[in-house]
N, C-alpha and C positions, 0 to 999 in steps of 0.2 A: 175223295181225299183219304190220303195215307194217314193210318192212326198211329199211336204211339208203339202200338205192337210192331207195326210194319216196320217203323224205323228203326227198333231195337233188333228185328229179325234181320233185317239188311245187314246189320253191324257183324252178326255171327257171334253172339255173346259165349255161345258154348267153346271158342278156341282160345277165350281171353286165359285161360289157366296157365297156357304156356307162356305169357306174358308175363303175368302175376309171378311164375315160377323163377322165370329168368331173373327179373329184378330181385325178388327175394333171395335168389343164391347170390347175385352179385352183392348185396348188403350183408349177409351172412360171411362172406370172405371179408367184407369190411371189420366185421364185428371180432375177428381175432385179433385184431391190431387196435382196437379202441371200442368205445360205447357207440350204441346206435341212436340216430335220432331219429325216433319213431316217426314222427310229424313228418319231416322231410321224406323218409321212406314211403308213408302213403302218397304224399303228393306225386313221389314219383311214380307209382304205382299206377296213380291214377292218370295221369299224363300219359305213360307209356302206353297205357290199355286206350287210353283216346286216340292215340297216333296207329295202334293196330286195328282199331275199328275203322278209321277212317281209310286205312290202306284197305281193307277188307272190302268197304264201299266202293272206293275207287276202282278196285279191280274188277269188280262185277259190272261197272260202268264201262270200263273200257273192253272187258271181253264181250259184253253183250254188243257194243258199237262196232266191236271189230268182226262179229259175228263167230267168235271163240264158243261163246256159250248160245245153244240153240235148244229148242225144246226137248231134240231127242237127247241132249248132252246128260250124260251121266250125273253132272254137277245139279243141272235142272232138275234131276228126277228123284234124288236122294234128299235134298233141302230145297226150302222157296228160297227160289231165284227173285229177287225184286224187280227186274226189269222183264226177264223171260217169261216169269210167273204172272206177269201182270200186276204186280202189288203196286208199281210206282212207275212215274214216269221219268226217262232218264234225266232231264233237267233237276227233278226233284232228288234223284241219287246224288248227283254230281253235286246238289247243295247241300245235301249231309255231309259228303266227304269233306267238303270243304270247311264246314261248321266244325265236323269232329278234328278236324287236323289246327284250326284256330283254337280250340279246348286246349289242344296237346301243345300248340305253339306258348298260348299262355302260362301253360303248366311249367314248359322249361324254362321262359325266362324269370318267374319267380324263383326257380331252382338255380338258376344263375345269379340273379342278385342276391339271394339270400346263402346261398352256400359258395360256387366257383362257377365261372364262366367257361370250365371245361366241359361243364355239362350242356352248356349253350352249343358247343361246336360238336360233342358227341350225340346230342339231338337232332343236330340240323343233317349229320351226316344219315341218322336212320331216317329222319322225316325225306331226304332227297332219294333214298333208296326205295322206302315205301311209295314213293310218287311214279318213279321212273320204273318200277318194277314190270308194269303194265302199262305205264303211260309214255308216250313219245316225247321226245324222238329216240330215247333211248331202249325202250321197252325190254327189260331184261327178261322177262318171262317169255316172250318170245325169241330170244336169241340162246336159249339154252342156259342163261346163266340166272335163272331162278332160283336154284337151289343156295349158290353160292351167296346172293342177296340175302336168302333167309338165315343162311347159317351167320353171316355177318352182323346180322340185325339180332337174332336171339341170342348170339353167342359173344363175341367179345365185344358189341356195341354196348349192349342193355347190361352185361356183365360190370364193363368197363364205367358207363354211366351211373349204375348203382353203387360201385364203390367209391366214384369220384364225388357224390352226395354226401357219402358219411364221411371220406377223410379227407376231401379237397384236394385231392392229388391225384396221381396216376399210378398205376403200379402192374408189375407182370402177373401176380398173383390171381386175379380176378380173370385175366386172357388166358393163362393156363387151366382156370379152373372152368372155363366157359367151352372148351372143345367138345367134350363129348355131349353135353345137351345141346348145343347148337347144332350139332351133327345129327342128333335123331329130330331134332325139329325141321332141319331142312330136308330129312326125310320124309315127313308129312306130305310137302309138296312133289318130292320125288315119286311116292306112291300114288297122286292123284296125276301125275303125268303119265305114270306107266297104264293106268287105268285108260287115259283119255287118249293113247298112241293116235288111234282111227280117227277120232275127233281132230284131234290135233294135225294130223296128216292132212285133211280134208280142208283146215282152216289157212293152211300153208305156213303154220309157224315152227320154229326149231324147238325141241324140248330135249332133255337126255334120253326120254323115252323114245320120240321118234328118231334120234341119232342112233341111239343103240338097237332098236328093236326090244320086244317084250323079252325075250329070253336073257340078254346080257344085260339090257336093263335090271332084271329082276336079280340076276347074279351081283350086279353093282351094288343094288339096295341091300342084298343080303352082307354082301362085304362091307359097307359100312356101316351098317348095325353091329356086325362083329368087332369094328375096329372102334366105336366108342366104347364097346366094353372092354376090349384090349388094354385100349389108352388108359383107362380106370385104373385097371390092375398094375400096368407098368409104372403110372405115374405115382401111384400110392406107394409101389415097392421102393421108387427111387426118392422117395420122401417129397416129391413135387406138391404133392397134396395131400391131406390127412387120410391114415389109415381108414379112418372111419367111413371112408367114401365108398370102401368095398361094399357097403351095406346094398349098395345100388345093384348089386350081382343077385338080390333077391327077386326083382324083375324080369331075371332071364327066361322063367318059366313063359311069362307073359309075350316075350320077343320071340321065343320060339314056336309059341301057337300061333302068333302073327307071321310066321314066315311060312309054317306048314300052310295056313289057311291062303296064303298067296301063291304058293306053288300048287293048289287044287285051282285056283282061278281067281283073278282081281275083282273084288266086290266093288260096288258102285259107292260103297262107304269106306272106300281104304286107307281115305285120307285121315277120316275120323277115327278109324279104328288104329293107326299109327300114333295119332295125337292122343288115344287113351294110354297108349306104352309110355310116351313121353310124360305123361301126368303120374302113373306108376313111378318111374325113374324118376322124375323130377321130386316128387315129395320124399322118397326115401334118400335123395341127395341133400335136400334139405336138413332130413333129419339127423343124416350125418354130420354137416357141417355145423349144427345146433349143439349133438353131443360132443365135438370135439371142442367148442368153447366152454361149454358145462364142465366139462371134465377136467378143462384148464383154470377153472377159476378158483 
């Protein structure tokens, strides 16, 4: 019988920081134009993390079922895989995913009833992307569309959803603010796909890594990372986002170190290493938006 720890490990809780940061950043954008309802904010964070966890578990289920994840895969080597590692049966993993999605759906319904139905439609879009990320018949991940799905979820959708929870309306500001962080979160998957080129080719799936090859894929990874930082600088200079966001440039040494590591060789934990950069960047971004609000009080 799986233990509570096994269920927790299967959800990959170490990845939840990116979700909490996205929802918090969208909330801080909303804070610029009014007060924050912190109770609703916490519910939004909890619901979104449940959806993220469900997506993680479901992805492992489909990747094992489709033999994308195998005992010699890098994913199974550097982290416990619930199915490949023998921790849980496939049916148990699928049940956990459905339970987590049910919790996310309940949170989304409460937010829709208590705040605005805009949240319901945004959450539904995110849920569908999470399900069809590796689930059939669409399987975005296997058609080189995984990075686009991740960008949409952790970028515009989460920012816009968090903003709608607070302001009960839609606006361009959270979308504009979401672009650089959404790109960096998408790079977590991109790093994973560069690392897994050989395994993915063996499995017959298409990713940006398999389509481009390692050298060109790594060049694209570098270009997108630089574009995220350039976007912040340009948007701040044009007044589209607060100049305080230039604080994120303090994470540049971490980004440079990551690129140097990847140039020397793609490590098994390449996605986790990219996620650490996202966390540093995201925390600085949060501090920048909070400072902007405090200074203007």
